[in-house]
N, C-alpha and C positions, 0 to 999 in steps of 0.2 A: 573242955581247951575253951579258953575266951581266944575266938577268931578275931574281933574285933584287936587287939593287941599286936596280929600281926604287923599291919600296916605302919605301925607307930617303929615295932623291932625292927623290920626292914627299913625304917626310913630312919632310924638312929644308927645300925649299919654301913649306910650309905654314906652321911656324915661323918663317921669315927674313918672310914675306910679315906675320904676325901682328906680329913685333915691329915691323914699319915700320908696321904700320894703329895700332899703340897707341901710336908713339912721334909720330908725325904727329898723332894727338889729343891728347894730352898738352902738348905743343908749341903749338899751332891750336887746339884746344879749350877750352871754358870748363871744363874737367874743376879744372883746378888752383884759378882764380878763384871757384868755387863749392864748392868740398870741400876744397881745402887752406888759401887763404888766410883765406876765411873761417869754414872749420868747421863749416860749415853749409849746404843746399840746402832749400830753399822753393821749391816747385811753386807756380806762380798760373797757371793751366791758363789757353791761349790769350794767354797773353804772349809777344810775341816784339820782339829786340831786335835794334837795329844793323839792321833789314831793306827791303830796296824791293821792292813787288813790283806790277806792269802788269798790269790786267786790261782785258780788254774783254767791255763789261756790257751790251751790246748787245742780247741775249735778254732780259734784265732792263727794258731802256727799250723794249721793245718797237719794236728801233730795224732798219731794214735795213743801216744805216748803222754804220762801227764807231763803239763809243762808248769811248776809252779814257780808262784811270784809274791814275792815279799812289799807291800807296798807300805812303809810310815810318813804320818806326820808329828814332828812335834808340838812342843804345850803353843808355839807361837803361830802353827801352819807351814814351818816351812821342811822340806824334803832336802836334805844332804849338808845341815847345817851343824858345826863345829860348835857346842854351846861352851863349851872349855877354852878356845885357841883367843890369841889376842892379833888371830893374823888377819888383813884387808878382807874383805868382801866384797867379793863378785857376783853380785844380786842378777840371778837371769830370770827372767818375765819374760810369758807366752802363754798359750794354749794350752789343750793335749801334749804337743809335741813338745811343747817342754816339760811339762808334768810327767808324761810316761808312766804313765798309771801301769799301764802291764810290760814293764819293764822292772827285772829286782833292785832292790837296794846294794849298791856296790857297781853296779852295770850300767846308771844313767850316764847321760855325757858328764853330767854337773861332779857325777862320784868318779869316773874316770880323769877327766880337769883337776879333782882332788890331787891325784898320783903324781900327774905330771907337775904343778907347780905347788913349791911346799910352802910358799909364802901367802898365795892366797886360799881362803875359803872359799868355793864356788857352791851359792845357796839356790835352792831349787824355788823359786816362787811362781810357779807356770800355775794355769786353772784350767779345767777342761773348758774347750768353750769358748774362754773370754777375749774381747777381741780388744782394740785399744782404747774403748772407752771403758770398758773393765779394768785395764791396766790403769787407766786414770784416776780409776774410784781406789786402785787397790792402792795405788802411788800414796794418795791423801788420805788412806783410809787403814789400812793395814803396813805398809811396807815403813812409812815416817813416824808409825808407834813405836815399833819394835826391832829397828832398829836404827842406830848411832847414826848421825850425818857424817859423822871422819869416818869413822870404820869403812864405806861403801867408796873403794875403791872405780870399779866398772860397773856399770847398770848394763847389760846385756838384753835388748829386745829382738827374741828370736818370731818373727810375726809376719803375719800376712796371708794366713789363709782363713782366720775368723775374722778380718775385714773386710769379706767382701759382701757381709750384712751389708756394713756399714754405706757403701757407696751403691747399697740398694736402698739405702736409708731406712734403714729394719735394723732394730736390737733384738735382744733374744734375755730368758729368764738367764743367761749365764752371765750376761751385765750387769741386769738388776731385776729385781721380781716384781716383773708387770704386773700381775695381778695381787688383790687380797689376800685369794688362798694359796699362790705361791709364794707370798711372802708367810704367812703363818706356818707353812710345811717348815722353810727355812730358820723362821723362829724357833719352833719345837726344835729342829735338827742341832740347830748350835746352841742351843742353852739345856736343853732338857738331860737329868738322866737316866729318863728309863726311854726315851727316844733312843740314845743314843747307845744305851745297853741294847737293846732290841735293836740296832743296824750291826753293832759287831758280832750279835749273838745269828740273824738271819746271815751274816758273813760267813761266820764259822761256818755254818749247817752246809751253805751253799759248794764252798771250799771241801767238805768232808765227804758231799754228793759225788762231786766231782772229779776229783785228787784222789792217792793213795799213796802211800808212805815214800814212793822209789823220787828221791828230786831227779831231773834230768837237764844238762845241759842246754839251757833254747837251742842253741844252731845245730847242737846233732840231731831235736825234734823239727827242725825247721823244714817246712818243704818249702822252697821257691817257685813264687806266685810269675814268674814270668810268662810264661806261656798264658795268662789274664791279662796282661796288656796290651794295646795294641800294638804293632809295631812300629809303625809310623802315627796314625792316631789325626783326628780330624785339623786341618787348620785352621785357624785363626790368625786375624790381622788386625792390631788394637786400630781401633775409629778416634778419630782427634776430636771428635765432634761430642765433648764433656759438658754436660750439663751445668751450667753455671750453679744451681743452686745445690747440686750433688756437692762438686768441687767444694765450697763452700764452709760446708757442714761438716763435712770429712778433717776442709782446713782447720776449724774451728778444735777440733777435739783432737788431729793427729798433732797439731802445734802446741796445744796444750797441755798435752804428754810431755812433750819434751823440757818445755819451761818450765811444770811442777817436778820433773825427775831434776832438773838443773836446781830447783829454789831449794830442794826437800836435800838432795846429795850435790854440796855446790863443788865438794874435791874431784867428784867422778870425773869418768870420759863416760861419752854413751855411744856403745854400738848399737846400732840400727842393721840386725842382720835380716834380709827380707828372704826369706827358706825356699831352697828347694823342696820340690813335690813333685816326687820321679814320675808321678800320673799327667804332669804337666810339662814336655819337654818343649822349653825355649830356646829357642836357638837365636833371638835377636831379643834388643827391648820393643818391639814390636810383632814379631811376632808368637805364636805359641802354637805345639799340636797336642789336641787332647787325646790323650792313650788312654783315657778311665774306659774301660768296656760299660756296656747296658745294664748296670747293677738291677731294673729294676725300678717298681713303683716303691720296694720296703726299704732300698736305699737311695730314693729320688734327690737326699741331699750333695751327693755326688756327680748327679749330671750337671753339667752345665756349671761345672769346676774349675774350668783354664780362664776362660774367658772375664770374671770377674775379676778374676788373680792379678792377671796383669795390667788391669783396669787400677787393681788397687798400687802397684808398683810404682806406675806411670804416675798417680798422684801422688806419693811420695816422694817420690826423687820434685815431681816440680815443688813441691810444701817446703820440702829444705832448699830448694836453690833461690827460695823467696827469704827463710828464714833467718833474722837476723841476730842471731847469738848463733855464729857456726863454729865457735872453738871448741874444740874436745865432742864434737858431735859428731858420726860417721855414718853415712850410710853402704852396706855391705849387700852388693847385689850377689848371693849365693845362687838365687835362681837359674843364671844364666850358666854355672859351673853342673856339671856331673858329680857331683860330691856324694849324694847318696846312691848304692844300686839299689837297681830290681828288685835283688833281695837281701836289702836291709831294710823295707819295710814292711808288715804283714795284709794291708790292706790298702796299698796303694799310694798312702799318707804317711801313718804312722811308724815309727822303728821299732824294730827287734837290738835286742845287743849290737850285732854287727852294726846296723845302722847308726845308733847312739855313738857310738867311738868312730865311726866316720867325719860326725858330729862334732865329738869332742879334738880330731884331728885339723879338723877346720880351723875350732875356735883358739886353738893351739897355735897354729903358723898366724895368726889374727892380731892376738896379744903379744907374740913375740918379735912380728912389723913394727907393732908401736910402740915396744922399749927401747927399740934401735934406733 
């Protein structure tokens, strides 16, 4: 045997295998669509298109039995969108509390509202971790490209939580890829056929390992966590001395978000719902009780949660009071009301099915009020 031929044979095999991979990627991946047909690729971190995921969320819901959740995103990245109807669209935008990844199809507040209003299609445009800066990029580079401007009747921003980073002048990879490594990772996740299939396979394996065939109703398997909340909580009083630079930076982002929403969907009413978070008990616009327990270093993101949230809501109110175009733009302080009860969330913030229904009922009352 001629051992000198082995390196050459290996090199040829590697070459043919690489050509095979590239050919499959070019044919079955999204590279052509995003780079050659559109001549433009713009990342929306966290946006998943044409995906179906299954989760067993029994650990989140403190359940001994499986709690199976089905999560779907259509070809344009939306949940709860009726692609064949001619209904007017209500576009809901926000972070994970809008997306509701661990609430199953048919049980999100958008799905519930679809049943309440036969003349509207409530579309879920939520993305985990996204702040108002990310929402601005999504309006410009996602929603305006896939939704007709004349079809969107209402835009609902369900916001607050993720903007607490912005008032501290911080961005995250949920808004835009801040490093080349993160950009490349998103690049392959968004466009690669093989990476996409690997992620789907990994999800299926995880679901198989952590669940059984039995499907349980989410509420029957849910263990309320009221005992984990502080009954009263630490009192926080709003400090009127807001750094001018912080205010101007946040004002630029938040004002631009409203302006671009109006420009891209000129016929829509804009509702900005300042979301209620059960872990933060607001007794007024100036005072909040932080009810979050000490979750330790592992969950330090939840520590000091309510103080910056109070600042966000005060800044939003001040910005909109100075906003020139106020017609069809309404700020709704949901956070001042006890809409979502303690047993409607599984981690002091994110809703289960019961909490999603509470949000749906609240939004229903807002729409009915504005239609009368």
